[in-house]
C-alpha positions as CSV (number, residue, x, y, z in Angstrom):
1,X,-9.2,-23.0,19.1
2,X,-8.1,-21.3,15.8
3,X,-7.6,-23.4,12.7
4,X,-5.4,-22.1,9.9
5,X,-6.4,-22.6,6.3
6,X,-3.8,-21.9,3.6
7,X,-5.4,-20.9,0.3
8,X,-3.3,-20.9,-2.9
9,X,-5.0,-19.5,-6.0
10,X,-4.0,-21.0,-9.4
11,X,-0.4,-21.8,-8.5
12,X,1.8,-22.1,-11.6
13,X,5.1,-23.5,-10.3
14,X,5.6,-27.1,-9.2
15,X,8.7,-26.4,-7.1
16,X,7.0,-23.5,-5.3
17,X,4.0,-25.7,-4.5
18,X,6.3,-28.4,-3.2
19,X,8.0,-25.8,-0.9
20,X,4.6,-24.6,0.3
21,X,3.6,-28.1,1.3
22,X,6.9,-28.4,3.2
23,X,6.1,-25.0,4.9
24,X,2.6,-26.2,5.8
25,X,4.2,-29.2,7.6
26,X,6.8,-26.9,9.3
27,X,4.1,-24.6,10.7
28,X,1.4,-27.3,11.3
29,X,-1.2,-25.7,8.9
30,X,-4.6,-27.3,9.5
31,X,-6.1,-27.1,6.0
32,X,-4.8,-26.5,2.5
33,X,-7.2,-25.4,-0.2
34,X,-5.9,-24.9,-3.8
35,X,-7.9,-23.1,-6.5
36,X,-7.4,-24.5,-10.0
37,X,-3.7,-25.6,-9.8
38,X,-2.0,-25.3,-13.2
39,X,-0.5,-28.7,-12.8
40,X,-1.3,-32.0,-11.1
41,X,-0.4,-31.6,-7.4
42,X,0.8,-35.2,-7.4
43,X,3.5,-34.3,-9.9
44,X,6.9,-35.9,-9.0
45,X,8.5,-32.5,-8.8
46,X,5.9,-31.3,-6.3
47,X,6.4,-34.4,-4.2
48,X,10.2,-34.1,-4.3
49,X,10.3,-30.5,-3.0
50,X,7.6,-31.2,-0.4
51,X,10.1,-33.3,1.5
52,X,8.4,-34.5,4.7
53,X,5.4,-32.4,3.8
54,X,4.5,-34.8,1.0
55,X,1.9,-36.5,3.1
56,X,-0.2,-33.3,3.0
57,X,-0.6,-33.5,-0.8
58,X,-3.3,-36.1,-0.5
59,X,-5.1,-34.1,2.2
60,X,-5.2,-30.9,0.1
61,X,-8.6,-29.8,-1.2
62,X,-9.0,-28.7,-4.8
63,X,-11.7,-26.1,-5.6
64,X,-12.8,-24.2,-8.7
65,X,-13.1,-20.7,-7.1
66,X,-11.7,-18.7,-4.2
67,X,-15.2,-18.3,-2.7
68,X,-15.4,-22.1,-2.3
69,X,-12.1,-22.1,-0.4
70,X,-13.4,-19.3,1.9
71,X,-16.5,-21.2,3.0
72,X,-16.8,-21.5,6.7
73,X,-14.0,-19.0,7.4
74,X,-14.2,-16.5,10.3
75,X,-11.6,-14.2,8.9
76,X,-9.9,-14.1,5.5
77,X,-6.6,-12.3,4.8
78,X,-5.6,-11.8,1.1
79,X,-2.0,-10.9,0.3
80,X,-0.8,-8.7,-2.5
81,X,2.5,-7.1,-3.4
82,X,0.8,-4.1,-4.9
83,X,0.0,-1.4,-2.3
84,X,-1.7,1.9,-3.0
85,X,-2.1,3.9,0.2
86,X,-2.9,7.0,-1.7
87,X,-6.1,6.3,-3.6
88,X,-7.0,2.6,-3.9
89,X,-8.9,1.6,-0.7
90,X,-8.9,-2.0,-1.8
91,X,-5.1,-2.1,-1.6
92,X,-4.7,-0.4,1.8
93,X,-2.9,-3.4,3.1
94,X,-1.6,-4.0,6.6
95,X,1.8,-5.3,7.3
96,X,2.1,-8.9,8.5
97,X,3.4,-7.9,11.9
98,X,0.0,-6.2,12.5
99,X,-1.9,-9.5,12.0
100,X,-1.5,-10.7,15.7
101,X,-3.9,-7.8,16.6
102,X,-6.5,-8.9,14.0
103,X,-6.6,-12.6,13.9
104,X,-9.4,-14.3,16.0
105,X,-8.9,-16.8,18.8
106,X,-11.2,-19.4,17.4
107,X,-12.9,-20.4,14.1
108,X,-11.0,-20.7,10.8
109,X,-8.5,-18.1,9.6
110,X,-7.7,-18.2,5.9
111,X,-4.4,-16.9,4.5
112,X,-4.8,-16.4,0.8
113,X,-2.0,-16.2,-1.8
114,X,-2.2,-15.6,-5.6
115,X,-0.4,-16.7,-8.7
116,X,3.3,-16.4,-9.2
117,X,2.8,-14.3,-12.3
118,X,0.0,-11.7,-11.4
119,X,-0.9,-12.5,-7.8
120,X,-4.6,-12.1,-6.8
121,X,-6.9,-10.2,-9.1
122,X,-9.1,-7.3,-7.8
123,X,-12.2,-9.4,-7.8
124,X,-10.5,-11.9,-5.6
125,X,-9.1,-9.3,-3.2
126,X,-12.7,-8.0,-2.8
127,X,-13.7,-11.4,-1.4
128,X,-11.4,-11.1,1.6
129,X,-12.0,-9.3,4.8
130,X,-8.4,-7.9,5.2
131,X,-5.7,-7.2,2.6
132,X,-2.0,-7.4,3.6
133,X,1.1,-6.3,1.9
134,X,4.7,-7.1,2.9
135,X,6.8,-4.0,2.3
136,X,10.4,-4.8,1.5
137,X,11.6,-1.2,1.6
138,X,12.9,-1.5,-1.9
139,X,11.6,-0.7,-5.4
140,X,11.3,-4.5,-6.0
141,X,8.5,-5.4,-3.7
142,X,7.5,-8.8,-5.3
143,X,8.6,-11.8,-3.3
144,X,8.7,-15.4,-4.6
145,X,5.4,-17.1,-3.7
146,X,6.9,-19.7,-1.3
147,X,9.0,-17.0,0.4
148,X,6.0,-14.9,1.1
149,X,4.1,-17.9,2.4
150,X,7.0,-18.6,4.8
151,X,7.0,-15.1,6.2
152,X,3.2,-14.9,6.8
153,X,3.0,-18.4,8.3
154,X,5.8,-17.4,10.7
155,X,4.0,-14.3,11.8
156,X,0.7,-16.0,12.3
157,X,2.1,-19.0,14.1
158,X,4.1,-16.8,16.3
159,X,1.0,-14.9,17.2
160,X,-0.8,-18.1,18.0
161,X,2.0,-19.4,20.2
162,X,2.0,-16.1,22.1
163,X,-1.8,-16.2,22.7
164,X,-2.2,-16.8,26.4
165,X,-5.8,-16.0,27.4
166,X,-8.8,-16.0,25.1
167,X,-10.5,-12.7,25.3
168,X,-14.2,-12.7,26.2
169,X,-16.9,-11.4,24.0
170,X,-15.3,-12.2,20.6
171,X,-17.6,-11.8,17.6
172,X,-19.2,-15.0,16.4
173,X,-18.7,-16.3,12.9
174,X,-22.4,-16.0,12.2
175,X,-22.6,-12.3,13.0
176,X,-19.4,-11.6,11.0
177,X,-21.0,-13.4,8.0
178,X,-24.2,-11.2,8.5
179,X,-22.0,-8.1,8.6
180,X,-20.4,-9.1,5.3
181,X,-23.8,-9.6,3.7
182,X,-25.1,-6.3,4.9
183,X,-22.0,-4.5,3.6
184,X,-22.5,-6.1,0.2
185,X,-26.2,-5.1,0.2
186,X,-25.3,-1.5,1.3
187,X,-22.7,-1.2,-1.5
188,X,-25.4,-2.0,-4.0
189,X,-28.0,0.2,-2.4
190,X,-25.7,3.2,-2.2
191,X,-23.9,2.4,-5.5
192,X,-20.7,3.2,-3.6
193,X,-18.3,0.3,-3.7
194,X,-15.3,2.3,-2.7
195,X,-16.9,3.9,0.4
196,X,-18.3,0.6,1.6
197,X,-15.0,-1.2,1.0
198,X,-13.3,1.5,3.2
199,X,-15.9,0.8,5.9
200,X,-15.2,-2.9,5.6
201,X,-11.5,-2.3,6.0
202,X,-12.1,-0.3,9.2
203,X,-14.4,-3.0,10.7
204,X,-12.3,-6.0,10.0
205,X,-9.0,-4.4,10.9
206,X,-10.3,-3.3,14.2
207,X,-11.2,-6.7,15.6
208,X,-14.5,-5.5,17.1
209,X,-16.1,-7.3,20.1
210,X,-19.4,-9.2,20.1
211,X,-21.5,-6.3,21.4
212,X,-19.9,-4.0,18.8
213,X,-20.5,-6.5,16.0
214,X,-24.2,-6.8,17.0
215,X,-24.6,-3.1,17.0
216,X,-22.7,-2.7,13.7
217,X,-25.0,-5.4,12.1
218,X,-28.1,-3.5,13.2
219,X,-26.7,-0.2,12.0
220,X,-25.7,-1.6,8.6
221,X,-29.1,-3.2,8.2
222,X,-30.9,0.1,9.0
223,X,-28.6,2.0,6.6
224,X,-29.3,-0.4,3.9
225,X,-33.1,-0.2,4.5
226,X,-33.0,3.6,4.4
227,X,-30.8,3.6,1.2
228,X,-33.1,1.1,-0.6
229,X,-36.2,3.1,0.5
230,X,-34.7,6.4,-0.8
231,X,-33.8,4.7,-4.1
232,X,-37.3,3.3,-4.6
233,X,-38.8,6.8,-3.9
234,X,-36.5,8.4,-6.3
235,X,-37.4,5.9,-8.9
236,X,-41.1,6.4,-8.2
237,X,-40.9,10.1,-8.8
238,X,-38.6,10.1,-11.8
């Protein structure tokens, strides 16, 4: 069974945070992790705007970094209002309506949202498996934080409600974790962050099956070994 973890990075607005707790109650979010809130989450204004979601405030987990909030996650989806389909592979975001085809059937899914002022920073986007952008069709593509949370929670919960049969042979969390590790190692070995990020986009947006994940892991490990060996030989003969 899939668990939904809502991650909010450095929220700045008490009212927005209150609305988010209310939304978490509406959509039965399983876990809430907040990175360095810029106010006390027990602030009276947060409690007031949480309405019947106020009971979730005490259950929220406070962490110092995004990586801590992503521990134990099977798939993480970072949201950003800034899309760049032309040249920036990190910001090749999928629309929220595509998420039902990506999200797993079990484990923990993390939906990650950034600050009201600047959203998520590049280093934070790099930590996620998938990046998503909600296109409004206008020049002003930046939604209020709580409004964006509402739209994404609706799309994800709708997908979960419509899930009828769990597909066989889904990738395990351990293998996905190993794939992330090998991608990181390969990026260092090849000194090609952009190319490896593009590969990561393709892998995690395609929802590969278990046999494919196993084969991908072995391939990435072999590629990393070859790249490291070539680098060491080049260094030896320089």
